[in-house]
N, C-alpha and C positions, 0 to 999 in steps of 0.2 A: 504494499500499499504506499509506503514511504517513497519507494522508487517511482511510482506513478505520479505522486504529487511533486517530486523533484523534477521529473521529466515534464510535467504539465507546466510547472513554474518556468522551466527553461524555455519551453516552447512559447509561452506567453511573453516572456522577456524578449525573445528573438523577434516575435511578430511585432511587438510594440516598438522595439528599437529600429526595426527595419521600416516601419511606417513613419517614423519621425524624420522630418527633413533635416539633413545635415547642413549646418550653416558654416560658412568659411571663417567666421569670427572665432578667435581663440577663447573668448569668454563662454560661448555656447559649447565648445568642445570641453572646456573645464567643467561646466555644469553637467554635461552628460557623463563625464568620468566620475563626478561626485555621486551621481545617481547610481552608477554601476557599483561604486565603492560601498554604498549603503545597503546593497543587497546582502542578506545574511547567508543564503545557501551558496556553497562553493560552486556548484555546477551552474546555477542560475547566474551568478556573478561572472563566471567565465563566459557563458553564452552572451551576456550583455556586452562584455569587452570585445568578444569576437564579432558581434553584430556592429559594434561601434567602429571596429577596425575595417570591416568590409564596406560599411556605408561611408566612411570618411575618405574623401578624396582631397581634402584641403591640405596644403603644405604650410607648416608653420614658418612664418617669416620673422627673423630676428629683428629686435628693435633698432639696433645699430647696424649699419652696413659693415660687413667684415671685409677688410682689405687683405689681399693675399700678401704673405710675407715673401719678399724678394731677397734671397740671400745675397750678402755682400760678396764682392769679388774676392776679398781677403779670406773669407770663410771657405770659399771653393778652391783656393789655391792648394794643389796637391791632393785633392779629394777624388781624383779620377779612379783611384784604386780602393778608396775607402768605402764609398757608397755609390751605387749606380742609380742616380735619379736625375730627371731633367731639371735643369735650372733655368730661370728666366734671365739670369744675369749674363749679359753678352760681353762683359769686360774680360779681357785676357790679361793677366799679370805675368810678368816675367820674373818677378822676385817680390819677396816680402821682407820686412824688418820687424822683429818682435823681441820682447824681453823674455828671457828664460826665468821662470819662477821656481822650477824644481828640476833636479837632475836625478835620475834613477839608474844605477849601474846593474848590469846582468852578471851572472857568474863568469861569463866569457869576457868580461871587461868591456862590453859594449854599453852604450848609454841610450837612454830615452830622455828627451827634454820636453818639459811641459811649458808651453808658451802662454803669455798673458792673454792671448786671444782665444784660448781654449783648445788649441791644436796640440797634438802629441806627435813628435817626430822621433824615429828610432835610427840609430846608426846601422848602416847596411854593410860596411866593410869591416875588416878585422884590425885595422891599424890602431895602435895605442894613442890615446888622446888625453891630454891634460886640459881640463876645463877650469875656469875660474871658480872659486868657492862661493862668491857672492852672486847676486842677480846680475846678469850681463845681457847685452844685446847681440843677436845673431842676425845674419842675412841669409835667406834661403833663396837660391836661384834655380830656375829650370835648367836642366842639362840636356844632353842628347838622348834620344830614344825614350823619353818619358822619365828620365832620372832627375834627381834633385841633389844640389850641392849646398852645404852649409858652410859659411865662413864665420869664424869665431875671432873676436878681437885678440891681438897678440899672436896670431897664428898665420903664417904665410900661405899655407896650402888649404884646400877645402876638404870637407868630410862628406862622403856620400851618405845620404839619409833617405828614408822612406816615411811617408806620413802614415801614422797608425790610427789617429782619430782626428 
């Protein structure tokens, strides 16, 4: 008997919700959701939500226009191998200059530098390098065949690096 009353309540809710005209206004949609939320029976409440979802063709429009975030050219420098996504930035940089905020050494005596712009660059070759202890500025330039070269103050040669993040 209880099954039939739940089924009947579900059927009545579906029929009434299907008969209601769905308005494009958000306040009307909120009122309909509140009505569905007030239904005590689980199956009737689910049927109400289902009917609301089928009948609703309105798309919620945000109050403020959302502007797309265009990545800066500096953030894209060296990111070809980090992440593959289309960028709207058409600027091509040949080098960047940034301050190193942290240096981490691997067991193989290779380093990873954390830059102030959020990028992480790792040493690619195996040459021994002495880096300054305090924060210092580096310049990273594009090399041949997609490689990158980092120059450190007080050092005459460059260090091959790859962008990690």
